[in-house]
C-alpha atoms as one frame of an Amber mdcrd trajectory, in Angstrom:
protein
  72.577  -4.061 -20.537  71.350  -7.159 -22.546  73.337  -8.376 -25.320  71.793
  -9.170 -28.586  68.766 -11.508 -28.395  69.406 -15.118 -28.927  67.583 -16.891
 -31.568  64.875 -19.288 -30.259  66.358 -22.318 -32.002  69.633 -21.467 -30.364
  67.921 -21.180 -26.902  66.399 -24.701 -27.223  69.755 -26.324 -27.916  71.497
 -27.755 -24.807  74.383 -25.536 -24.862  75.120 -25.175 -21.164  76.786 -21.772
 -21.722  76.459 -19.386 -18.656  76.661 -16.388 -20.874  73.548 -17.391 -22.872
  71.587 -18.067 -19.749  72.501 -14.579 -18.362  71.365 -13.135 -21.669  68.221
 -15.032 -21.625  67.256 -14.043 -18.088  67.998 -10.369 -18.772  65.845 -10.552
 -21.973  62.996 -12.187 -20.077  63.115  -9.377 -17.476  62.925  -6.796 -20.206
  59.969  -8.476 -21.887  58.109  -8.639 -18.659  58.433  -4.897 -18.115  57.342
  -4.183 -21.603  54.246  -6.495 -20.975  53.383  -4.593 -17.665  53.789  -1.301
 -19.402  51.392  -2.509 -22.172  48.751  -3.721 -19.508  48.824  -0.327 -17.879
  48.414   1.521 -20.997  45.532  -0.717 -21.957  43.866  -0.319 -18.540  44.288
   3.420 -18.881  42.585   3.449 -22.329  39.756   1.440 -21.080  39.200   3.683
 -18.121  39.214   6.699 -20.372  36.546   5.103 -22.585  34.408   4.372 -19.659
  34.587   7.955 -18.261  33.839   9.222 -21.750  30.771   7.023 -21.925  29.504
   8.199 -18.663  30.059  11.924 -19.561  28.218  11.305 -22.808  25.345   9.440
 -21.084  24.949  12.229 -18.501  24.928  15.229 -20.826  23.296  13.697 -24.067
  20.780  11.441 -22.376  20.049   7.787 -23.051  17.049   5.562 -23.461  17.390
   4.227 -19.960  18.445   7.006 -17.606  16.477   5.420 -14.713  18.562   2.453
 -13.640  15.961   1.172 -11.133  13.233   1.440 -13.750  15.385  -0.328 -16.372
  16.071  -3.180 -13.869  12.363  -3.454 -12.946  11.471  -3.754 -16.691  13.942
  -6.591 -17.164  12.675  -8.356 -13.990   8.981  -7.786 -15.026   8.933  -7.389
 -18.794   5.274  -8.024 -19.156   3.986  -6.546 -15.857   5.058  -2.899 -16.054
   2.083  -0.820 -16.972   2.029   2.952 -17.429  -0.925   5.101 -16.503  -1.310
   6.367 -20.018  -2.166   2.897 -21.180  -5.353   3.296 -19.153  -5.901   7.042
 -19.251  -4.214   8.139 -22.476  -4.060   7.516 -26.118  -4.776   3.727 -26.876
  -2.779   3.944 -30.017   0.386   4.807 -28.212   2.837   1.850 -27.623   3.935
   1.350 -24.074   7.698   1.755 -24.860   6.928   4.991 -26.850   5.066   6.272
 -23.777   7.909   5.512 -21.592  10.438   7.074 -23.845   8.240  10.105 -24.305
   8.130  10.911 -20.626  11.619   9.661 -19.872  13.193  13.093 -19.149  12.821
  14.269 -16.490  11.711  11.032 -14.882   9.553  11.571 -11.765   8.771   8.691
  -9.519   5.095   9.486  -8.353   5.394   7.212  -5.330   8.517   8.982  -4.271
   6.821  12.365  -4.937   3.893  11.327  -2.621   6.075  10.185   0.226   9.090
  12.462   0.212   8.912  15.979   1.783   9.372  18.470  -0.922  12.519  20.560
  -1.565  12.277  24.126  -0.140  13.293  25.468  -3.745   9.918  24.648  -5.439
  10.733  26.507  -8.538  13.750  24.207  -9.272  11.851  21.076  -8.982   9.871
  19.621 -11.861   6.144  20.037 -11.626   4.302  17.127 -10.171   1.968  15.496
 -12.707  -0.066  12.319 -12.221  -0.793  11.338 -15.760   2.643  11.690 -17.268
   4.687  10.245 -14.296   2.560   7.505 -12.810   3.735   4.142 -13.538   3.415
   0.866 -11.417   4.371  -2.823 -11.445   1.694  -5.494 -11.097   2.385  -7.842
  -8.251   2.600 -11.580  -8.525  -0.684 -12.567  -6.617  -0.160 -16.009  -5.483
  -0.796 -17.663  -2.091   2.170 -17.666   0.240   2.864 -18.129   3.953   5.044
 -15.559   5.696   5.962 -14.558   9.193   5.373 -11.039  10.301   6.501 -10.322
  13.879   4.846 -12.685  16.116   2.156 -13.793  13.468   1.882 -16.283  10.824
   0.149 -14.808   7.739  -1.409 -16.757   4.990  -1.192 -14.112   2.168  -3.627
 -14.353  -0.760  -4.910 -17.511   0.970  -8.251 -17.358  -0.977  -7.757 -15.187
  -3.974 -10.403 -13.390  -5.880 -11.657 -14.844  -9.095 -11.146 -11.439 -11.141
  -7.801  -9.675 -11.420  -6.784  -6.017 -12.456  -3.782  -4.294 -13.477  -2.275
  -1.956 -10.890  -3.291   1.191 -12.902  -6.889   0.504 -13.725  -8.676   0.519
 -10.254  -8.428   1.227  -6.645  -8.301  -1.574  -4.026 -10.565  -1.239  -0.798
  -8.159  -2.682   1.961  -9.887  -3.715   5.122  -9.864  -6.223   8.060 -12.158
  -8.317  10.264 -12.640 -11.265  12.240 -14.987 -14.070  11.107 -18.028 -12.446
  12.568 -17.945  -9.351  10.207 -17.963 -11.083   6.799 -21.661 -10.386   6.322
 -20.604  -6.732   5.527 -18.923  -7.841   2.279 -21.791  -8.088  -0.046 -23.471
  -4.770   0.737 -20.072  -3.060   0.539 -19.301  -4.507  -2.794 -22.667  -3.595
  -4.184 -21.496  -0.083  -3.865 -17.706  -0.552  -4.444 -17.739  -2.823  -7.538
 -13.881  -3.281  -7.281 -11.109  -5.247  -5.670 -11.112  -5.760  -1.936  -8.058
  -7.109   0.030  -9.287  -8.371   3.285  -7.204  -9.701   6.278  -9.037 -11.942
   8.684  -7.595 -12.496  12.251  -8.171 -16.139  12.951  -6.251 -17.563  15.828
  -6.747 -21.174  17.142 -10.182 -22.659  16.184 -11.191 -19.367  14.570  -9.028
 -20.408  11.527 -11.437 -23.118  10.371 -14.467 -21.001  11.407 -13.166 -18.290
   9.088 -12.551 -20.501   6.162 -16.018 -21.921   6.389 -17.588 -18.581   6.693
 -15.450 -17.332   3.800 -16.669 -20.263   1.633 -20.268 -19.476   2.454 -19.944
 -15.843   1.379 -18.137 -16.954  -1.869 -20.579 -19.654  -2.748 -23.867 -18.824
  -1.152 -24.319 -15.021  -1.497 -26.962 -13.445  -3.751 -24.263 -12.585  -6.307
 -20.749 -13.460  -7.314 -19.376 -10.075  -6.075 -17.488 -11.693  -3.115 -16.074
 -14.446  -5.360 -15.127 -12.090  -7.938 -13.563  -9.192  -6.050 -12.365 -10.232
  -2.535  -8.874 -11.675  -1.824  -8.791 -13.030   1.656  -5.610 -13.182   3.825
  -5.804 -15.075   7.193  -3.367 -14.594  10.122  -2.784 -15.619  13.790  -0.368
 -15.674  16.441   2.602 -17.979  16.704   1.220 -19.380  20.031  -2.389 -19.733
  18.794  -2.119 -22.107  15.709  -5.097 -24.017  14.541  -5.676 -27.215  16.680
  -3.593 -30.157  15.449  -6.787 -32.211  14.834  -7.974 -29.550  12.349  -6.292
 -29.912   8.885  -4.967 -26.652   7.392  -6.387 -26.837   3.766  -4.211 -25.781
   0.812  -5.585 -23.023  -1.237  -6.046 -25.232  -4.404  -8.261 -27.662  -2.064
 -10.348 -24.725  -0.840 -10.916 -23.361  -4.484 -11.983 -26.962  -5.569 -14.538
 -27.367  -2.735 -18.183 -27.432  -3.378 -20.826 -26.774  -0.522 -24.466 -27.499
  -0.233 -25.616 -23.882   0.724 -29.041 -25.256   2.106 -27.310 -27.574   4.398
 -25.052 -24.808   6.095 -26.202 -23.757   9.442 -26.397 -20.162  10.576 -23.713
 -20.623  13.229 -21.309 -21.846  10.492 -22.093 -19.053   8.031 -22.265 -16.324
  10.581 -20.164 -17.453  13.725 -21.516 -15.893  16.975 -19.071 -13.627  18.689
 -19.180 -15.765  21.980 -18.099 -18.705  20.039 -14.775 -17.194  18.746 -11.487
 -18.380  20.168 -10.342 -14.669  20.355 -13.147 -13.759  22.628 -13.174 -17.044
  24.726  -9.402 -16.327  25.559  -9.787 -12.570  25.805  -7.160 -11.880  23.084
  -6.760  -8.266  21.891  -7.440  -7.613  18.199  -4.143  -6.644  16.362  -5.946
  -4.062  14.119  -2.831  -2.499  12.820  -1.265  -5.760  11.757  -4.534  -6.517
  10.024  -4.368  -3.130   8.154  -0.929  -3.367   7.044  -1.336  -6.945   5.654
  -4.395  -5.953   3.740  -2.765  -2.882   2.271   0.595  -4.427   1.372  -1.139
  -7.272  -0.385  -3.137  -5.051  -2.660  -1.995  -5.021  -6.321  -3.275  -1.494
  -7.419  -1.296   1.682  -7.195  -4.283   3.492  -5.251  -5.415   1.813  -2.153
  -8.481   2.803   0.139  -7.542   1.622   3.708 -10.847   1.600   5.468 -13.178
  -0.504   7.816 -15.463  -3.341   6.671 -18.536  -1.607   8.222 -17.958   1.660
   6.150 -19.734   1.524   2.789 -18.485   3.900   0.004 -20.571   5.967  -2.312
 -21.377   4.234  -5.564 -19.238   5.040  -8.654 -16.215   6.184  -6.583 -13.725
   4.170  -8.644 -14.386   5.603 -12.076 -15.046   9.223 -10.767 -11.744   9.258
  -8.754  -9.629   8.067 -11.796 -11.486  10.432 -13.977 -10.440  13.212 -11.705
  -6.835  12.007 -11.711  -6.841  11.974 -15.402  -8.001  15.615 -15.579  -4.948
  16.535 -13.435  -6.602  19.720 -11.949  -4.030  22.272 -10.871  -4.861  21.539
  -7.192  -3.359  17.907  -7.749   0.043  19.270  -8.894   1.340  20.350  -5.622
   4.671  18.510  -4.958   3.751  17.619  -1.373   2.601  14.188  -0.395  -1.167
  13.889  -0.444  -4.088  11.635   0.171  -7.861  11.920  -0.644 -10.330  12.083
   2.192 -13.863  10.755   2.098 -16.191  12.354   4.809 -17.858   9.701   7.016
 -21.488   9.437   8.193 -23.781   7.049  10.104 -27.338   6.344   9.428 -30.327
   5.190  11.467 -31.026   1.385  11.497 -33.474   0.129   8.807 -32.937   3.125
   6.421 -31.611   2.706   2.748 -28.249   4.152   2.150 -27.904   7.363   0.016
 -26.440   6.939  -3.498 -25.120  10.405  -3.972 -24.401  13.516  -2.189 -27.722
  15.122  -2.838 -29.563  12.162  -1.256 -27.094  12.316   1.613 -27.762  15.976
   2.420 -31.505  15.317   2.150 -31.367  12.471   4.734 -29.166  14.606   6.844
 -31.679  17.444   6.933 -34.291  14.914   8.098 -32.087  13.688  10.898 -31.813
  10.184   9.375 -28.022  10.696   8.607 -25.518  12.064  11.129 -21.769  12.706
  11.168 -19.899   9.587  12.030 -19.412   9.260  15.838 -21.019  12.530  16.634
 -21.894  11.576  20.071 -18.601   9.732  20.808 -15.884  11.941  19.146 -17.152
  14.662  16.921 -13.783  16.227  16.245 -12.155  12.782  15.179 -14.043  12.735
  11.864 -14.956  16.191  11.008 -13.399  17.423   7.836 -12.054  21.035   7.270
 -14.766  23.365   6.048 -17.408  20.900   7.210 -20.295  23.372   7.073 -19.245
  24.626   3.619 -19.065  20.910   2.467 -22.596  20.266   3.729 -24.178  23.160
   1.942 -22.593  22.395  -1.334 -25.296  20.371  -3.251 -24.766  21.678  -6.865
 -21.564  19.978  -8.103 -21.875  16.287  -9.141 -18.337  15.993 -10.473 -15.627
  14.302  -8.304 -13.258  16.966  -7.313 -11.272  18.252  -4.412 -13.308  20.584
  -2.189 -10.737  21.793   0.118  -7.260  20.887   1.275  -6.450  20.510   5.043
  -3.627  19.505   7.282  -3.596  17.424  10.454  -2.549  20.229  12.767  -3.836
  22.480  15.537  -7.604  21.792  15.895  -7.500  18.802  13.505  -4.548  17.067
  15.389  -6.980  14.276  16.590  -8.517  13.891  13.042  -8.866  10.335  11.867
  -9.626  10.570   8.267 -10.390   7.729   5.966  -8.556   8.248   2.670  -7.413
   7.080  -0.738  -3.692   6.959  -0.902  -0.870   4.806  -2.228   1.653   2.106
  -0.992   4.107   5.058  -0.290   2.115   6.152   2.748   3.222   5.276   6.284
   2.157   1.984   7.658   0.357   1.672  11.082   2.190   0.792  14.296   1.713
  -3.032  14.780   2.142  -2.809  18.535  -1.212  -1.190  19.024  -4.621  -2.998
  19.461  -8.157  -1.997  18.665  -9.140  -2.446  22.318  -6.522   0.067  23.464
  -7.901   2.829  21.156  -5.876   5.773  19.653  -4.484   3.048  17.279  -4.266
   5.537  14.317  -2.724   8.446  16.440   0.871   7.603  15.755   0.233   7.116
  12.109  -1.425  10.564  11.916   1.514  12.187  13.680   3.982  10.817  11.040
   1.821  12.066   8.191   1.690  15.461   9.988   5.427  15.730  10.311   5.971
  14.727   6.769   3.561  17.671   5.661   0.775  15.504   3.939  -1.955  17.395
   2.318  -5.435  15.968   3.039  -7.510  16.560  -0.062 -11.258  16.387   0.893
 -13.281  15.028  -1.928 -16.546  16.734  -2.821 -18.745  13.883  -4.173 -17.341
  10.881  -2.158 -18.450   9.670   1.320 -18.604   6.609   3.440 -21.687   5.638
   5.394 -21.360   3.146   8.245 -23.517   0.082   8.415 -27.028   1.185   9.370
 -27.483   1.617  13.132 -26.224   4.730  15.114 -23.696   3.609  17.709 -24.489
   4.991  21.247 -21.936   6.628  23.468 -20.035   3.994  25.653 -20.534   5.677
  29.077 -19.891   2.687  31.197 -16.580   0.981  30.196 -15.716  -2.192  31.811
 -12.619  -2.236  34.305 -10.585  -4.531  31.757 -11.152  -2.199  28.895 -10.199
   0.825  30.860  -7.032  -0.983  31.758  -6.122  -1.666  28.124  -6.890   1.839
  27.174  -4.584   3.051  30.025  -1.824   0.603  29.067  -1.933   1.534  25.359
  -1.951   5.241  26.065   1.209   4.747  28.316   2.744   2.827  25.529   2.108
   5.520  22.969   3.156   8.465  25.224   6.082   6.792  26.975   7.564   4.819
  24.134   6.155   5.208  20.608   5.956   8.952  20.351   9.563   9.519  21.651
  10.559   7.039  18.928   8.692   8.946  16.202  10.007  12.237  17.316  13.597
  10.914  17.343  13.225   9.202  13.847  10.837  11.669  12.091  11.402  14.942
  13.965   8.831  17.368  15.095   6.768  20.078  13.423   4.792  22.938  14.772
   1.124  22.105  15.152   1.768  18.346  15.049   0.889  16.530  18.243  -0.713
  13.382  19.790
């Protein structure tokens, strides 16, 4: 036991007494024990307060129940936009809108991509207009590596910009010989386009010159206003060292004399392309993914540059989303399909479904690839769709699945960034480049909502059936088929599983 504590002034005196030293040591140990007990008590109190706060937050709710959303709002305080700012009451403040629909918080992107729970009754109902929110991306030029490719993302940006909730982005791809499709496409689309251009070797500067011609010398400002260009090429096929790689700011500040531009510069002939001279395969799925991932809008329309959409599609589609018809409230992932047609050369494109059906009855318009692969693009209830000419409102005509007789279906659709990406090991020349993507969507139980008053028409000129394929093309098709069947499909089945009716 410690004896009576020694006064401090007595401790400081040089006494030299052994008894006082022992008392001092004993009292120090007692004070240490008391200090440790106090710390433990304080820690226990803090822990209890934290647990009480979590309990209260869980049961009574809080203003920021979604941590990821809260963090996103802190990182992008000005760029978080709610769909109701575009579709709903203009007098509602953004923060009020967010709080109004905070509980239950449903992430639409997750709802569209995640297979639903078996207990549908227990899940909150899917609802576009209340739950759709998105973040505007920072659209600035940057150079990134993607597998074995260099990608100049947003290399030549569009002059106009849009919030992620107020439009749809048409995402597409090309080499420099296809850029003449941009203006006729944009005359009907009237919205943002994200275009990736494959430009290996000397094709890089060919592409830049052709793009400048389209931006500066077209009949309108559509290309300059709406198209953002991304250029990419293989690691082993950089532009020649003698050709300078221009910075984005230098390209945007350039002026060209349109009358002095030769046809071969404005529209490079196919035989002049580095890609064709060196017999490179076209990495179509890399191009598709680059264009889609670079788009800012919540809704995206991955398509081909030679497929021209029906006019007025953007406002009509967004109006349909605003109505939120019962068919849209399914909790399953979904995309919105536009039927595809082709038209005889020299004919004017139809502007609405009634015109389309009239031209079809005259034999001028036909289903896309009717003589090549009729089942690849035929939508469910095709005959009924072709007979319905009364409705002019954008709406879902029918809902299909990519199963059984439609297991080879290659629909073009409006979706979101939550949809699966395309397998980048596949080339355009090898064919069947979309099949693994379709299989994944099938296994994930996607609904394909066929739109009634939306359609795509291929650039005028019906493509004949390719009967006599060159030997090299046959070899590429055989090699890609072996890759899909022998490697890719076993991987997908292992990762995503299988589902009755889903096949390659």
